[in-house]
N, C-alpha and C positions, 0 to 999 in steps of 0.2 A: 382725136384729140380735141378737147373741148375747149373754145376760148373763154378765159374769165370773164364775170360779167362787167368788171371796169374797165378790160381790154374792149370789149364790144360796145360799151357805152360812147368810149371814146372813139372807135370807129365810127359811130353813128355821127358824134358831131365832125370829124372829119368829112364825113357824106355830106353833110350838111355846108360846110365851109366849102366844098366843090360847085353846090350849086350856087354859091355867093359870089366865089371866085369870080365865074363866068360875068358878073356886071360890076365887079371892081374897075376903075376907069381903067384905059389904058396905060397911061404912064405910070400908074402902082402897080398893076398887075403881076409884073417880073421883077419888079424888086420888092415892095412888101408883101406883095402877095407870095412870091417865090420864098421869100423867108418863113413866112406864116406855114405854109406848106412842109417845107424842110422840117421846120417844128414839130408839126403834125406827126410826120414820119417817123422823126427820132423818138418822141416822147410811144408813139406806139410800139415800136422795136425794144425801148426799155421797159416797158409794161410786159409785154409778152416776154422777154426773156427773164425777167423777174420771177414772173408767175410760175415759172418752171424749175426755181432755185429752191436750194436750202433755204431756211429761215434767216441765218445771218448773211448768207450769200447775196438776198434778195435788199437789204438794206442801201446798199451804195447804188444800187440801180435804181432804187425808189426815190432817193435823195436827188439824184440827177435829175430824175422825170419830174419832179416837183419844181425843182430850178426852173428847167425849161416851160413847166407850164405857167409859172409864173411870167418868164419873158415872153411866152405867148399870149398870154392875156394883156401884157404891156402894148404888143404888136396891134393886138385889136383895138386898144383904148386911142392908140394913134391914128390907125385907120380910121374909126369914128371920128378923131378930131380933125382930119384933113377930108371928111366926107365922104370916104371910098366907102364907109359903111353908112348906112342910114340907121336910126334909133331903134327902129323893129330889129333888123337884123343884128344889131350891138345887141342888144337886150337881150335877145333869142340864144346868141353865142355865149357869151358872159353869163348868163344864167346856169347853162349846161357846164361851162367850165369851171365855173366857181363849186356846184356839186361834184365835180371831179376831184376837184382841189382838197375839198372835204372828205371825200372816200379814201383817197391817197394818202392825206394826213392822218386819217386813223388806221389804214394799214400799216403805214411807219410807226403811228405810238403802239398800236397791238404787237409788232416786233419788238420793240424797244422794251416794254413792259414784261415781255416773256424771257427775253434776253438773260442768260445765269448771269449772276454777280461774278465780277472779276475779282 
């Protein structure tokens, strides 16, 4: 069973986050860091499940994934603002998440434009 490229790309960002999380300040590691970790896992699950569904069944999963991705990006911004992440780490994660967001948006648009007219 081959894992889709978008899921692989997202898992790669999660692995990067795992490296960064070890350097998160202790006071934020289990609150904000834990929430970020949970969002990563939820998004990976949504993308993985969506990748094996029919076109119209995918849409709710992808829409939920993109909403959670937006929340994840917001929490990374908060992490940067409270100096739990330095500039270099924040930029590294943000650029990757933005690229994944564009890919996810393209996947959603592709499904919506191919949907039969009602």
